[in-house]
C-alpha positions as CSV (number, residue, x, y, z in Angstrom):
1,M,0.0,0.0,0.0
2,K,2.8,2.4,0.9
3,K,4.6,1.6,-2.4
4,D,1.4,2.3,-4.3
5,N,1.0,5.7,-2.5
6,L,4.6,6.5,-3.2
7,A,4.2,5.7,-6.9
8,F,1.0,7.7,-7.1
9,N,2.7,10.8,-5.4
10,E,5.6,10.5,-7.9
11,D,3.0,10.5,-10.7
12,I,1.5,13.7,-9.3
13,Q,4.9,15.4,-9.1
14,M,5.7,14.4,-12.6
15,F,2.4,15.7,-13.8
16,L,2.8,19.0,-12.0
17,Q,6.2,19.4,-13.6
18,G,4.8,18.8,-17.1
19,K,6.6,15.4,-17.5
20,K,3.4,13.4,-17.5
21,E,0.6,14.5,-19.9
22,Q,-2.4,12.9,-18.1
23,I,-3.3,11.5,-14.7
24,E,-6.5,9.9,-13.4
25,I,-7.8,10.0,-9.8
26,Y,-10.6,7.8,-8.6
27,Q,-11.9,7.9,-5.0
28,E,-14.7,6.2,-3.2
29,M,-16.8,8.6,-1.0
30,L,-19.3,8.0,1.8
31,D,-22.2,8.4,-0.6
32,G,-20.7,7.7,-4.0
33,Y,-17.4,8.3,-5.8
34,M,-15.5,10.9,-7.9
35,A,-13.4,10.3,-11.0
36,L,-11.1,13.1,-12.0
37,T,-8.9,13.2,-15.2
38,Y,-6.2,15.9,-15.3
39,Y,-4.4,17.0,-18.5
40,S,-1.2,18.9,-18.5
41,V,-1.4,21.9,-20.9
42,L,1.8,23.7,-20.0
43,P,3.9,23.7,-16.7
44,G,1.7,25.6,-14.3
45,I,-1.5,25.2,-16.5
46,H,-3.7,22.2,-16.1
47,I,-7.2,21.3,-17.1
48,A,-9.4,18.6,-15.4
49,F,-12.6,16.8,-16.3
50,N,-14.6,16.2,-13.1
51,D,-17.0,13.3,-13.0
52,I,-18.7,13.6,-9.6
53,H,-21.2,11.1,-8.1
54,T,-21.4,12.3,-4.5
55,T,-22.7,15.4,-2.6
56,T,-19.5,16.7,-1.0
57,V,-15.9,16.8,-2.1
58,P,-13.3,18.3,0.3
59,V,-10.5,20.4,-1.1
60,S,-7.1,18.8,-0.7
61,G,-5.0,20.5,1.9
62,G,-1.6,22.0,1.0
63,L,-2.6,23.1,-2.5
64,S,-2.7,26.8,-1.9
65,F,-1.1,29.3,-4.3
66,E,-0.8,33.1,-3.8
67,H,-1.8,33.7,-7.5
68,S,-4.1,31.6,-9.5
69,L,-6.8,31.7,-12.1
70,I,-9.5,29.1,-11.8
71,V,-12.1,28.6,-14.6
72,N,-15.1,26.2,-14.2
73,F,-17.6,25.1,-16.7
74,C,-20.6,22.9,-15.9
75,L,-21.7,20.3,-18.4
76,E,-24.3,18.6,-16.2
77,G,-25.5,18.9,-12.6
78,R,-25.0,21.7,-10.2
79,C,-22.2,22.9,-7.9
80,E,-21.9,25.1,-4.9
81,F,-18.6,26.6,-3.9
82,H,-17.5,29.3,-1.6
83,L,-14.4,31.4,-2.1
84,S,-14.8,33.4,1.1
85,E,-16.2,32.7,4.6
86,D,-19.7,34.0,3.8
87,N,-20.2,34.0,0.0
88,Y,-21.7,31.0,-1.6
89,S,-22.0,30.8,-5.4
90,Y,-23.6,28.3,-7.8
91,I,-23.2,27.1,-11.3
92,D,-25.3,24.7,-13.3
93,K,-25.6,23.4,-16.8
94,N,-23.9,25.7,-19.4
95,H,-22.7,28.2,-16.7
96,M,-19.1,29.1,-16.1
97,S,-17.2,30.9,-13.3
98,V,-13.9,32.6,-13.3
99,S,-12.0,33.4,-10.1
100,T,-8.5,34.4,-8.9
101,R,-9.1,32.5,-5.6
102,M,-9.1,28.8,-4.8
103,V,-12.1,27.2,-3.0
104,Q,-11.4,27.2,0.7
105,D,-12.8,23.9,2.1
106,S,-15.2,21.9,-0.1
107,F,-17.4,21.6,-3.1
108,Y,-21.1,20.7,-2.6
109,Y,-23.2,19.0,-5.3
110,P,-26.9,19.4,-4.4
111,S,-28.1,16.6,-6.8
112,G,-25.2,14.3,-6.0
113,F,-24.1,14.4,-9.6
114,Y,-21.9,16.8,-11.6
115,Q,-19.8,16.7,-14.7
116,G,-17.7,19.7,-15.8
117,W,-14.3,21.1,-16.8
118,E,-11.9,23.1,-14.6
119,I,-8.8,25.0,-15.7
120,Y,-6.0,25.8,-13.2
121,A,-3.5,28.5,-14.2
122,L,-0.9,28.9,-11.4
123,P,1.7,31.6,-12.5
124,D,3.9,31.0,-9.4
125,T,4.8,27.6,-11.1
126,F,5.2,28.9,-14.7
127,T,8.4,28.0,-16.5
128,D,10.1,29.9,-19.3
129,E,8.4,27.5,-21.7
130,T,5.0,28.5,-20.3
131,R,5.7,32.2,-20.5
132,Q,7.0,32.0,-24.0
133,T,4.0,29.9,-25.2
134,L,1.5,32.3,-23.6
135,K,3.3,35.3,-25.2
136,L,3.2,33.4,-28.6
137,F,-0.6,33.1,-28.1
138,A,-1.0,36.7,-26.9
139,I,-2.3,35.5,-23.5
140,N,-1.5,38.1,-20.9
141,F,-1.9,36.5,-17.5
142,E,-1.5,39.8,-15.6
143,Q,-4.3,41.2,-17.6
144,L,-6.5,38.2,-16.8
145,Y,-5.7,38.4,-13.1
146,N,-6.7,42.1,-13.1
147,L,-9.9,41.4,-15.1
148,Y,-11.1,38.7,-12.7
149,G,-10.0,40.0,-9.4
150,K,-13.7,40.0,-8.6
151,D,-15.2,36.6,-9.1
152,V,-17.5,36.2,-12.2
153,S,-20.3,33.6,-12.6
154,C,-22.3,33.8,-15.8
155,I,-24.2,32.0,-18.5
156,T,-21.8,30.7,-21.1
157,S,-21.9,32.7,-24.4
158,E,-21.8,30.9,-27.8
159,P,-18.0,31.3,-28.5
160,F,-17.1,29.7,-25.1
161,L,-19.9,27.1,-25.3
162,T,-18.4,25.9,-28.7
163,L,-14.9,25.5,-27.2
164,W,-16.2,23.7,-24.1
165,K,-18.2,21.2,-26.2
166,M,-15.2,20.6,-28.5
167,L,-13.1,19.9,-25.4
168,D,-15.6,17.2,-24.3
169,Q,-15.6,15.7,-27.8
170,N,-11.8,15.5,-27.8
171,R,-11.8,14.0,-24.3
172,Q,-13.9,11.1,-25.6
173,V,-11.4,10.4,-28.4
174,Y,-8.3,11.0,-26.1
175,S,-6.9,13.8,-28.2
176,V,-4.6,15.5,-25.6
177,G,-3.1,17.9,-28.2
178,N,-6.5,19.3,-29.1
179,I,-7.4,19.6,-25.4
180,R,-4.3,21.7,-24.8
181,L,-5.0,23.9,-27.8
182,L,-8.7,24.4,-26.8
183,C,-7.6,25.3,-23.2
184,L,-5.3,28.0,-24.5
185,Q,-8.1,29.3,-26.8
186,I,-10.4,29.6,-23.7
187,L,-7.8,31.6,-21.8
188,L,-7.3,33.8,-24.9
189,H,-11.1,34.4,-25.1
190,L,-11.1,35.4,-21.4
191,T,-9.0,38.4,-22.2
192,D,-12.1,39.9,-23.9
193,Q,-14.8,40.2,-21.3
194,R,-17.3,41.1,-23.9
195,L,-17.4,37.4,-24.9
196,L,-18.8,36.6,-21.5
197,M,-22.6,36.8,-21.1
198,Q,-22.8,38.7,-17.9
199,S,-25.9,37.9,-15.9
200,P,-26.5,37.9,-12.2
201,Q,-26.0,34.5,-10.7
202,P,-27.3,33.7,-7.2
203,F,-25.1,34.4,-4.3
204,L,-26.1,33.3,-0.8
205,T,-24.7,33.8,2.7
206,R,-23.7,30.8,4.8
207,T,-26.8,31.2,6.8
208,Q,-29.1,31.3,3.8
209,A,-27.5,28.2,2.2
210,A,-27.8,26.4,5.6
211,L,-31.5,27.2,5.7
212,A,-32.0,25.7,2.3
213,K,-30.1,22.5,3.2
214,K,-32.1,22.2,6.5
215,A,-35.3,22.4,4.5
216,Q,-34.0,19.7,2.2
217,E,-33.2,17.5,5.2
218,I,-36.8,18.0,6.5
219,L,-38.3,17.1,3.1
220,L,-36.3,13.9,2.7
221,K,-36.8,12.6,6.3
222,D,-40.0,10.9,5.3
223,L,-41.2,11.1,1.7
224,S,-44.6,9.7,2.6
225,R,-45.5,12.9,4.5
226,H,-47.1,16.0,3.1
227,I,-45.5,19.0,4.6
228,S,-46.0,22.6,3.3
229,A,-43.3,25.1,2.5
230,A,-45.1,27.5,4.9
231,S,-44.7,25.0,7.9
232,I,-41.1,24.3,7.1
233,A,-40.4,28.1,6.8
234,A,-42.1,28.6,10.2
235,S,-40.1,25.9,11.9
236,L,-36.9,27.5,10.6
237,G,-37.9,31.0,11.6
238,V,-37.8,32.5,8.0
239,S,-40.5,33.8,5.6
240,E,-41.9,31.3,3.1
241,T,-40.8,33.5,0.2
242,S,-37.3,33.8,1.4
243,L,-37.0,30.0,2.0
244,K,-38.3,29.3,-1.5
245,N,-35.7,31.7,-3.0
246,Y,-32.9,30.2,-1.0
247,F,-33.9,26.6,-1.9
248,R,-34.1,27.4,-5.6
249,S,-30.7,29.1,-5.5
250,V,-29.1,26.0,-3.9
251,Y,-31.0,23.2,-5.7
252,G,-31.9,24.9,-9.0
253,M,-35.6,24.1,-8.6
254,N,-38.5,24.8,-6.4
255,L,-39.4,22.7,-3.3
256,S,-42.4,20.9,-4.9
257,T,-40.4,20.0,-8.1
258,Y,-37.5,18.8,-6.0
259,L,-39.7,16.7,-3.8
260,N,-41.4,15.1,-6.8
261,H,-37.9,14.2,-8.2
262,K,-36.9,12.5,-5.0
263,R,-40.2,10.6,-4.7
264,M,-39.9,9.3,-8.2
265,E,-36.3,8.3,-7.6
266,L,-37.3,6.4,-4.5
267,A,-40.2,4.8,-6.4
268,A,-37.8,3.6,-9.1
269,K,-35.4,2.2,-6.5
270,L,-38.2,0.3,-4.7
271,L,-39.6,-1.1,-8.0
272,S,-36.2,-2.4,-9.1
273,E,-34.8,-3.5,-5.8
274,S,-37.8,-4.7,-3.7
275,D,-40.8,-7.0,-4.0
276,Q,-43.2,-4.4,-2.5
277,N,-46.5,-4.1,-4.4
278,I,-47.3,-0.9,-6.3
279,S,-49.9,0.2,-3.8
280,D,-47.4,0.1,-0.9
281,I,-44.7,1.8,-2.9
282,A,-47.2,4.6,-3.8
283,K,-47.9,5.2,-0.1
284,V,-44.2,5.2,0.9
285,C,-43.7,7.9,-1.8
286,G,-46.6,10.0,-0.5
287,Y,-49.5,8.9,-2.8
288,A,-52.6,7.5,-1.2
289,N,-54.1,7.0,-4.7
290,Q,-52.3,4.3,-6.7
291,G,-53.7,5.6,-10.0
292,R,-52.4,9.1,-9.3
293,F,-49.0,7.7,-8.4
294,A,-48.9,5.6,-11.7
295,K,-49.7,8.7,-13.7
296,V,-47.0,10.8,-12.1
297,F,-44.5,8.0,-12.4
298,K,-45.3,7.5,-16.1
299,D,-45.0,11.3,-16.7
300,F,-41.6,11.2,-15.1
301,Y,-40.1,7.9,-16.5
302,H,-42.3,7.5,-19.6
303,M,-43.5,4.1,-18.6
304,K,-45.9,2.6,-16.1
305,P,-44.5,1.4,-12.8
306,L,-45.1,-2.3,-13.6
307,D,-43.4,-1.9,-17.0
308,Y,-40.5,-0.2,-15.3
309,R,-40.1,-3.1,-12.8
310,R,-40.3,-5.7,-15.6
311,N,-37.7,-3.7,-17.6
312,E,-35.3,-3.5,-14.7
313,H,-35.6,-7.2,-14.0
314,L,-34.8,-8.2,-17.6
315,P,-31.4,-10.0,-17.8
């Protein structure tokens, strides 16, 4: 085990020095796993594809740099991150963020699923090769650092969206050379802020985010219950309107839609993994009327509950 860890650490050091063009990290988490693939663009510039199937990923200790430029783009899912003690920001599908600060403690994924790209540019570790290449491509890092001293979260404009999608296509065919080139193109595009579609993205305080997560905990405690947003808000000492706004900011949907998603996910799990009859499953998921449950399930999964069960049990 120690030898394996030593070899892995050596791989990371070689990667950071630009001597290894790609490295993959897989880690089991308490409620899922994460699979990260890092590509070396230039010494001091790396790009990663993040495939997350868990709710919380802690930030590794010891990876702190005085100067950095971090660019995130979300392909699927939703991510919460906080760059300061009391400033929570969110990105979801086709949104990107640019920051000159690294996330402090952890990333939170409200749906338990996320796929996206992340560029790390760390000028303190640039080599002469990196500086010369950036100069060749007319990428001025000092200009970028000044432009994004204040964090930006925005809807991705068409020029950026095209580049991010091309990145994903090249990842699937293992074209590292094109990945490097596309990464540099994205950095070059960032020098012109007019290419960013500036739009206000939700920012919450720590307290506001905590209220939304507490509401989610109450909702999921027993999916057979019917509990109103007003009663949850009252129990948390906040107005119903405020709670709904906080919840939508964190989870990207309103409380009733989120609750319906979770009930249908539970129904699908019980249909495929248990022998419970449809009527009992309907009750566990909050539906006293089996017919109503079957209709909602079909609207969600495009097949009847019994058909879903049969389909899942096929060899």
